[in-house]
C-alpha positions in Angstrom: -0.2 -0.2 0.1 0.9 3.4 -1.5 2.3 5.4 2.4 3.0 2.9 4.0 5.9 2.5 6.4 8.2 -0.9 5.9 6.3 -4.2 6.9 7.4 -5.6 10.0 9.5 -8.4 10.3 7.1 -11.1 11.2 8.1 -14.0 14.0 8.3 -17.4 12.8 7.4 -20.2 14.3 10.2 -22.9 14.2 9.0 -26.7 14.6 11.2 -28.9 16.6 14.0 -30.8 13.6 12.2 -34.4 13.3 13.8 -36.9 14.9 13.8 -39.0 11.6 16.4 -36.2 10.4 18.7 -36.5 13.3 22.3 -38.2 12.9 22.2 -41.7 14.3 25.0 -41.1 17.0 22.7 -38.2 18.2 19.5 -40.6 19.1 17.2 -39.5 21.6 16.9 -43.3 23.5 18.5 -44.1 25.7 20.6 -47.5 25.1 19.5 -50.0 27.7 21.7 -52.3 29.9 21.5 -55.9 28.9 20.3 -58.1 31.2 21.4 -61.4 31.9 18.6 -63.3 33.6 20.8 -66.0 34.9 23.6 -64.4 36.5 21.0 -61.8 38.1 19.2 -64.7 39.2 21.9 -66.4 41.0 23.6 -63.6 42.5 20.4 -62.5 44.5 20.4 -66.3 45.5 23.8 -66.1 46.5 23.5 -62.5 49.0 19.9 -62.7 50.0 20.3 -64.1 53.1 23.4 -61.4 53.9 21.8 -58.1 52.7 18.7 -59.0 54.7 20.7 -59.6 58.2 22.9 -56.6 57.5 20.1 -54.1 56.5 18.0 -54.8 59.2 20.7 -54.4 62.3 22.8 -51.2 60.0 19.8 -49.8 57.8 20.7 -51.2 54.3 24.5 -51.3 54.7 26.5 -54.1 54.8 29.7 -54.0 57.3 32.8 -55.9 57.4 33.9 -57.6 60.4 37.1 -56.6 62.0 40.0 -59.3 62.6 39.3 -60.1 65.8 36.4 -58.8 66.3 33.7 -60.3 69.2 30.2 -61.5 67.7 27.4 -58.9 68.9 25.8 -61.0 71.9 29.2 -61.5 73.5 30.1 -58.1 76.0 33.3 -56.2 75.9 34.5 -55.4 79.8 35.1 -51.6 79.8 37.7 -50.3 82.1 36.5 -48.0 84.8 38.7 -45.3 86.7 38.2 -42.7 88.8 37.8 -39.9 86.8 36.8 -35.9 88.6 33.8 -34.3 89.1 32.2 -37.4 91.0 32.5 -39.1 87.8 34.5 -42.0 86.4 35.9 -41.9 83.0 36.4 -44.8 80.8 37.2 -45.8 77.2 33.4 -45.1 76.2 33.1 -41.6 77.9 31.8 -41.3 81.7 30.0 -43.3 83.6 27.8 -40.9 86.5 28.5 -42.5 90.1 27.0 -40.8 93.4 28.1 -37.2 93.5 29.3 -35.4 96.7 27.0 -32.6 98.2 29.0 -29.4 96.7 30.3 -26.6 99.8 28.3 -23.9 100.1 30.6 -20.7 100.0 32.3 -20.6 103.6 31.9 -17.8 106.3 33.0 -16.4 109.1 30.9 -17.2 112.4 31.3 -15.0 115.5 28.8 -14.9 118.9 27.3 -11.6 119.7 30.2 -10.8 122.2 32.2 -10.8 119.0 34.1 -13.3 119.7 35.6 -15.9 117.2 36.0 -19.0 116.3 39.5 -21.3 116.5 41.2 -24.2 116.3 43.0 -25.4 119.4 43.8 -29.4 119.7 40.6 -30.9 118.9 38.2 -28.1 120.6 36.4 -25.5 118.6 37.4 -22.5 121.0 35.6 -18.9 120.8 37.8 -15.7 121.9 38.8 -12.3 120.8 41.8 -12.7 117.9 43.6 -9.6 118.1 46.4 -8.4 115.8 48.1 -11.7 114.6 45.9 -14.4 116.2 43.2 -12.5 113.6 44.9 -15.5 110.7 43.7 -18.3 113.5 40.1 -17.7 112.7 38.3 -20.7 111.1 36.5 -20.5 108.5 33.4 -22.4 108.8 32.0 -24.6 105.8 29.0 -25.8 105.3 26.5 -28.0 103.1 22.2 -28.5 103.4 21.3 -32.1 104.6 17.7 -31.4 102.9 16.6 -35.3 104.1 15.9 -33.5 107.5 13.0 -31.1 107.3 14.0 -28.9 104.3 11.7 -26.2 105.9 13.9 -25.8 109.0 17.1 -25.2 107.0 19.1 -27.9 108.0 22.7 -27.4 107.9 25.8 -29.5 108.5 28.9 -27.2 109.9 32.6 -28.1 109.1 36.0 -26.6 109.3 39.3 -27.4 107.5 37.5 -27.1 104.2 34.8 -29.7 105.3 37.4 -32.3 106.4 36.3 -31.7 110.1 32.7 -31.7 110.6 30.7 -30.6 114.5 28.7 -33.3 116.1 26.3 -33.2 118.8 27.0 -36.7 120.6 24.7 -38.3 123.0 26.1 -39.4 126.2 26.0 -43.2 125.5 28.3 -42.3 122.0 30.8 -40.1 124.5 34.6 -41.8 125.0 34.9 -38.6 127.9 34.9 -38.5 131.0 32.0 -39.2 133.0 31.4 -35.7 134.7 29.6 -32.6 133.4 30.4 -29.2 132.9 27.4 -26.4 131.8 28.5 -27.3 128.2 27.1 -31.0 128.6 29.8 -32.8 128.3 28.6 -36.0 129.3 26.2 -36.8 132.1 22.9 -37.4 132.3 22.0 -37.9 129.0 23.0 -34.5 127.8 24.7 -34.0 124.6 28.3 -32.4 124.0 30.0 -31.1 121.0 32.8 -32.9 119.5 35.2 -32.1 115.7 35.1 -35.3 113.8 37.3 -36.5 110.9 34.8 -37.2 108.3 34.6 -35.3 104.9 30.6 -33.1 105.3 30.2 -33.8 101.8 29.5 -37.4 101.7 27.2 -36.8 105.3 24.0 -35.7 103.1 23.9 -39.0 101.4 23.4 -40.8 104.9 20.1 -39.3 105.1 18.2 -39.7 108.9 21.6 -41.1 109.8 23.1 -37.8 109.5 21.2 -36.2 112.2 23.9 -35.8 114.8 25.7 -34.1 112.4 22.8 -31.7 111.6 21.8 -28.7 112.8 18.8 -26.4 112.3 18.6 -22.4 111.1 16.8 -19.9 113.0 17.0 -16.2 111.7 16.1 -13.2 114.2 17.0 -9.7 113.7 20.2 -10.7 111.7 21.5 -13.1 114.3 21.5 -16.9 113.8 20.2 -20.5 116.1 21.4 -23.4 115.4 19.6 -26.2 117.3 20.8 -29.8 117.2 18.7 -32.3 114.9 19.5 -35.4 117.0 18.8 -33.6 120.3 16.2 -31.2 120.0 16.0 -28.3 122.1 19.8 -28.3 122.2 21.8 -25.2 120.6 25.2 -23.9 119.8 26.4 -21.4 122.5 29.5 -19.9 123.6 30.1 -19.0 126.9 30.5 -15.3 128.2 33.8 -15.8 128.9 36.8 -15.7 126.4 38.8 -18.7 125.2 35.8 -21.3 126.2 35.8 -24.3 124.0 32.0 -24.2 121.5 29.2 -26.0 123.2 25.8 -27.0 123.5 23.2 -25.9 126.1 19.4 -26.5 126.4 16.6 -24.3 126.1 16.2 -23.3 129.6 20.1 -22.0 129.9 20.3 -19.2 127.2 20.0 -16.6 129.3 23.4 -17.9 130.6 25.0 -18.3 127.3 25.5 -17.2 124.4 23.6 -18.9 121.5 23.1 -16.0 118.8 25.8 -15.3 115.8 26.4 -13.6 113.4 27.2 -15.2 110.2 29.1 -13.6 107.1 30.0 -15.1 103.5 33.9 -14.9 103.4 
């Protein structure tokens, strides 16, 4: 048509080249593998039992036995040796065992007359420590004993990193004299306080058997009292005089002894 612009090129749809025109080496069909039915059957019959057993125990993978390996039904002894942290280490990892109770942070314990605790021989004394003697003060280590009335805050007290423990002995358990004094050393069934060489971390596992080492805490106006779990009504106390043993006294004698203590974490 006159005056019309140049004709736009038309898009020509091309059809795919027929496969009959492709060279033979570009055939679209995939070559099939030759199958030998006889060999396939023989191979399947030979491996059927072994493959089923390996798949059942190893998720379909066949494992080759190592030289000198034991059958699966035989147990292999594992050497066990003591390890850190209350566990036993072995060749296959760690085996948990009964753990020791962790030590709570140590603290200072002194009475209302500002007398500190220090060790002399086998006795724990309370006295005023000044100057160089201040280094003699014993730190008090403790662990809770939740087997005995947890609501009453039961604790086990010790010194020397918990290796020596406070114990309330009955008269039948005492090995000393039969005479008594105001601190309850052995007459008429009065309990006496002693130090025993035992790790306080092991005692909570004893449960009720650790009652002689356990004290119930009570708190009032910033002061603590410690009542013996094995001897109700008997409290840790100090004498109004200096450098006297830490002991036990009956609730009737609280006016003549000091039963209130300050406790501060170190």
